Residue frames as a rotation matrix with the C-alpha (Angstrom) as fourth column:
UNK 1
0.624 -0.592 0.510 -13.21
0.196 -0.513 -0.836 25.23
0.756 0.621 -0.204 -73.34
UNK 2
-0.093 -0.729 -0.678 -9.99
0.925 0.188 -0.329 25.81
0.368 -0.658 0.657 -71.41
UNK 3
0.582 0.210 -0.786 -9.74
0.637 -0.719 0.280 28.72
-0.506 -0.663 -0.552 -69.07
UNK 4
0.870 -0.217 0.442 -8.43
0.234 -0.606 -0.760 31.86
0.433 0.765 -0.477 -70.76
UNK 5
0.617 -0.629 0.474 -5.85
-0.773 -0.599 0.210 32.55
0.152 -0.496 -0.855 -68.05
UNK 6
0.436 -0.371 0.820 -4.39
-0.361 0.763 0.537 28.99
-0.825 -0.530 0.198 -68.18
UNK 7
0.235 -0.366 -0.900 -1.87
-0.940 0.150 -0.307 27.43
0.247 0.918 -0.309 -70.54
UNK 8
0.785 -0.008 0.619 -1.50
-0.238 0.919 0.313 23.70
-0.572 -0.393 0.720 -70.82
UNK 9
0.731 -0.682 -0.040 1.50
0.114 0.180 -0.977 24.03
0.673 0.709 0.210 -73.15
UNK 10
0.865 -0.376 0.332 4.29
-0.418 -0.173 0.892 23.04
-0.278 -0.910 -0.307 -70.86
UNK 11
-0.136 -0.982 -0.134 7.82
-0.975 0.109 0.194 21.75
-0.176 0.157 -0.972 -70.70
UNK 12
-0.943 -0.113 -0.312 6.44
-0.169 0.973 0.156 18.32
0.286 0.200 -0.937 -70.31
UNK 13
-0.068 0.941 0.331 3.16
-0.989 -0.020 -0.147 16.44
-0.132 -0.337 0.932 -69.97
UNK 14
-0.839 -0.199 0.506 2.47
-0.213 0.977 0.030 12.80
-0.500 -0.082 -0.862 -69.23
UNK 15
-0.148 0.764 -0.628 0.29
-0.981 -0.035 0.188 11.08
0.122 0.644 0.755 -71.78
UNK 16
-0.461 0.020 0.887 -1.38
-0.378 0.900 -0.217 7.79
-0.803 -0.435 -0.407 -71.11
UNK 17
-0.960 -0.088 -0.264 -1.88
-0.278 0.240 0.930 5.80
-0.019 0.967 -0.255 -74.36
UNK 18
-0.627 0.778 0.043 -5.24
0.779 0.627 0.020 4.29
-0.012 0.046 -0.999 -73.44
UNK 19
0.042 0.610 -0.791 -6.63
0.460 -0.715 -0.527 7.76
-0.887 -0.341 -0.311 -72.68
UNK 20
-0.587 -0.332 -0.738 -5.17
-0.447 -0.627 0.638 9.15
-0.675 0.705 0.220 -75.94
UNK 21
-0.965 0.250 0.078 -6.87
0.233 0.688 0.687 6.32
0.118 0.682 -0.722 -77.87
UNK 22
-0.298 0.913 -0.278 -10.10
0.899 0.171 -0.403 7.02
-0.321 -0.370 -0.872 -76.09
UNK 23
-0.035 0.238 -0.971 -9.95
0.051 -0.970 -0.239 10.71
-0.998 -0.058 0.022 -76.84
UNK 24
-0.780 -0.307 -0.546 -9.15
-0.495 -0.231 0.837 10.22
-0.384 0.923 0.028 -80.47
UNK 25
-0.797 0.598 0.087 -11.95
0.571 0.699 0.430 7.68
0.196 0.393 -0.898 -80.85
UNK 26
0.038 0.817 -0.575 -14.35
0.694 -0.435 -0.573 10.28
-0.719 -0.378 -0.584 -79.33
UNK 27
-0.405 -0.221 -0.887 -13.09
-0.335 -0.867 0.369 12.82
-0.851 0.447 0.276 -81.80
UNK 28
-0.982 0.015 -0.190 -13.83
-0.172 0.364 0.915 10.44
0.083 0.931 -0.355 -84.73
UNK 29
-0.573 0.816 -0.077 -17.21
0.811 0.552 -0.193 9.58
-0.115 -0.173 -0.978 -83.35
UNK 30
0.091 0.547 -0.832 -18.19
0.363 -0.797 -0.483 13.25
-0.927 -0.258 -0.271 -83.24
UNK 31
-0.632 -0.374 -0.678 -16.91
-0.434 -0.555 0.710 13.92
-0.642 0.743 0.188 -86.75
UNK 32
0.402 0.704 -0.586 -18.89
-0.892 0.156 -0.425 13.29
-0.208 0.693 0.690 -89.97
UNK 33
0.754 0.012 0.657 -18.77
-0.035 0.999 0.022 9.62
-0.656 -0.040 0.754 -91.00
UNK 34
0.728 -0.522 0.446 -15.48
0.661 0.357 -0.660 8.63
0.185 0.775 0.605 -92.66
UNK 35
0.576 -0.525 0.627 -13.56
-0.343 -0.851 -0.398 11.61
0.742 0.014 -0.670 -91.23
UNK 36
0.299 -0.504 -0.810 -10.51
0.768 0.632 -0.110 10.43
0.567 -0.589 0.576 -89.26
UNK 37
0.601 0.105 -0.793 -9.35
0.745 -0.434 0.507 12.35
-0.291 -0.895 -0.339 -86.23
UNK 38
-0.515 -0.817 -0.259 -6.58
0.703 -0.576 0.418 14.48
-0.491 0.033 0.871 -87.83
UNK 39
-0.746 0.315 0.587 -8.93
0.373 -0.533 0.759 16.00
0.552 0.785 0.280 -90.37
UNK 40
0.347 0.893 -0.287 -11.65
0.715 -0.055 0.697 16.31
0.606 -0.447 -0.658 -87.70
UNK 41
0.105 -0.426 -0.899 -9.28
0.834 -0.454 0.313 18.25
-0.542 -0.782 0.308 -85.35
UNK 42
-0.850 -0.527 0.015 -8.28
0.443 -0.699 0.562 20.63
-0.286 0.484 0.827 -88.22
UNK 43
-0.473 0.744 0.471 -11.92
0.453 -0.253 0.855 21.12
0.755 0.618 -0.218 -89.27
UNK 44
0.288 0.678 -0.676 -12.93
0.937 -0.056 0.344 22.10
0.195 -0.733 -0.652 -85.78
UNK 45
-0.599 -0.574 -0.558 -10.91
0.679 -0.734 0.027 25.30
-0.425 -0.363 0.829 -85.87
UNK 46
0.359 0.871 -0.336 -13.25
0.599 -0.491 -0.633 28.20
-0.716 0.026 -0.698 -86.23
UNK 47
0.304 -0.261 0.916 -13.12
0.885 -0.279 -0.373 30.21
0.353 0.924 0.146 -89.22
UNK 48
0.655 -0.189 0.732 -10.88
-0.178 -0.980 -0.094 33.34
0.735 -0.068 -0.675 -88.66
UNK 49
0.740 -0.350 0.574 -8.86
-0.624 -0.039 0.781 31.55
-0.251 -0.936 -0.247 -85.97
UNK 50
0.941 -0.336 -0.049 -6.56
0.258 0.800 -0.542 29.46
0.221 0.497 0.839 -88.17
UNK 51
0.266 -0.870 0.416 -3.54
-0.188 -0.470 -0.862 31.64
0.945 0.152 -0.288 -87.43
UNK 52
0.429 -0.107 0.897 -3.70
-0.902 -0.104 0.419 30.80
0.049 -0.989 -0.141 -83.65
UNK 53
-0.580 -0.664 -0.472 -2.59
-0.641 0.730 -0.238 27.24
0.502 0.164 -0.849 -84.39
UNK 54
0.606 0.661 -0.443 -3.40
-0.315 0.711 0.629 23.98
0.730 -0.241 0.639 -82.66
UNK 55
-0.313 -0.673 0.670 -2.22
-0.919 0.036 -0.394 22.71
0.241 -0.739 -0.630 -79.27
UNK 56
0.060 0.323 -0.945 -2.25
-0.120 0.942 0.314 19.06
0.991 0.094 0.095 -78.76
UNK 57
-0.900 -0.378 -0.219 -1.23
0.236 -0.001 -0.972 19.82
0.367 -0.926 0.090 -75.15
UNK 58
-0.757 0.642 0.121 -4.39
-0.630 -0.667 -0.397 21.88
-0.175 -0.377 0.910 -74.71
UNK 59
-0.053 0.778 -0.626 -6.60
-0.762 0.373 0.529 19.36
0.645 0.505 0.573 -76.40
UNK 60
-0.273 -0.172 -0.947 -5.36
0.291 0.923 -0.251 16.43
0.917 -0.344 -0.202 -74.29
UNK 61
-0.967 -0.177 -0.181 -5.54
0.221 -0.241 -0.945 18.44
0.124 -0.954 0.272 -71.00
UNK 62
-0.582 0.810 0.078 -8.91
-0.813 -0.580 -0.046 19.84
0.008 -0.091 0.996 -71.68
UNK 63
0.114 0.606 -0.787 -10.28
-0.503 0.718 0.480 16.39
0.857 0.341 0.386 -72.57
UNK 64
-0.543 -0.383 -0.747 -8.67
0.416 0.650 -0.636 14.86
0.729 -0.656 -0.193 -69.50
UNK 65
-0.982 0.161 0.104 -10.17
-0.179 -0.585 -0.791 17.53
-0.067 -0.795 0.603 -67.24
UNK 66
-0.243 0.962 -0.121 -13.58
-0.965 -0.227 0.133 16.91
0.100 0.149 0.984 -68.65
UNK 67
0.415 0.452 -0.789 -13.45
-0.546 0.818 0.181 13.07
0.728 0.355 0.586 -68.82
UNK 68
0.391 -0.452 -0.802 -10.79
0.572 0.802 -0.173 11.90
0.721 -0.391 0.572 -66.30
UNK 69
0.541 -0.116 0.833 -10.51
-0.385 -0.915 0.123 14.64
0.748 -0.387 -0.540 -63.72
UNK 70
0.940 -0.142 0.309 -9.45
-0.236 0.382 0.893 12.29
-0.245 -0.913 0.326 -60.98
UNK 71
0.664 -0.676 0.319 -6.38
0.733 0.672 -0.104 11.43
-0.144 0.303 0.942 -63.03
UNK 72
0.397 -0.382 0.835 -5.16
0.442 -0.717 -0.539 14.99
0.805 0.583 -0.115 -63.38
UNK 73
0.392 -0.344 -0.853 -2.68
0.791 -0.347 0.504 16.85
-0.470 -0.872 0.136 -61.22
UNK 74
0.631 -0.198 0.750 -2.08
0.433 -0.713 -0.552 20.40
0.644 0.673 -0.364 -62.30
UNK 75
0.154 -0.705 -0.692 0.96
0.941 -0.109 0.320 22.08
-0.301 -0.700 0.647 -61.08
UNK 76
0.958 0.236 -0.161 1.31
0.191 -0.949 -0.252 25.90
-0.213 0.211 -0.954 -61.18
UNK 77
0.297 -0.875 0.382 4.32
0.658 -0.102 -0.746 27.44
0.692 0.473 0.546 -62.78
UNK 78
0.465 -0.067 0.883 4.22
-0.534 -0.817 0.219 29.85
0.707 -0.573 -0.415 -59.81
UNK 79
0.888 -0.071 0.454 5.17
-0.345 0.548 0.762 26.79
-0.303 -0.833 0.463 -57.66
UNK 80
0.279 -0.794 0.540 7.86
0.557 0.591 0.583 25.62
-0.782 0.138 0.607 -60.06
UNK 81
0.697 0.031 -0.717 9.18
-0.386 -0.826 -0.411 28.45
-0.605 0.563 -0.564 -62.08
UNK 82
0.181 -0.679 0.712 11.33
0.737 0.573 0.359 27.72
-0.651 0.459 0.604 -65.15
UNK 83
-0.078 -0.335 -0.939 13.19
-0.423 -0.842 0.335 29.78
-0.903 0.423 -0.076 -67.72
UNK 84
0.872 0.460 0.169 12.26
0.011 0.327 -0.945 29.46
-0.490 0.826 0.280 -71.32
UNK 85
0.656 -0.746 0.119 15.75
0.149 -0.027 -0.988 30.64
0.740 0.666 0.093 -72.30
UNK 86
0.881 -0.322 -0.348 18.04
0.409 0.147 0.901 29.79
-0.239 -0.935 0.261 -69.52
UNK 87
0.684 -0.668 -0.293 21.39
-0.662 -0.737 0.136 31.75
-0.307 0.101 -0.946 -69.27
């Protein structure tokens, strides 16, 4: 699970198609037979937490950190601040 004090929802995030395919294949392998990844992801949300939504950014970042850590470069927003609603 991601750290509770970290958000991987960013202004931008680089996605590598081969890794995305690998991640989605893993999701389907772990799902019941015949369940494709979109339904498997939705079914993984714990009961009572549906209102929190789903973050593809967090899913991909968490998967990368667990499977391809050497390919990840995290940059702190403290180092590169940005305004959500610039003037």
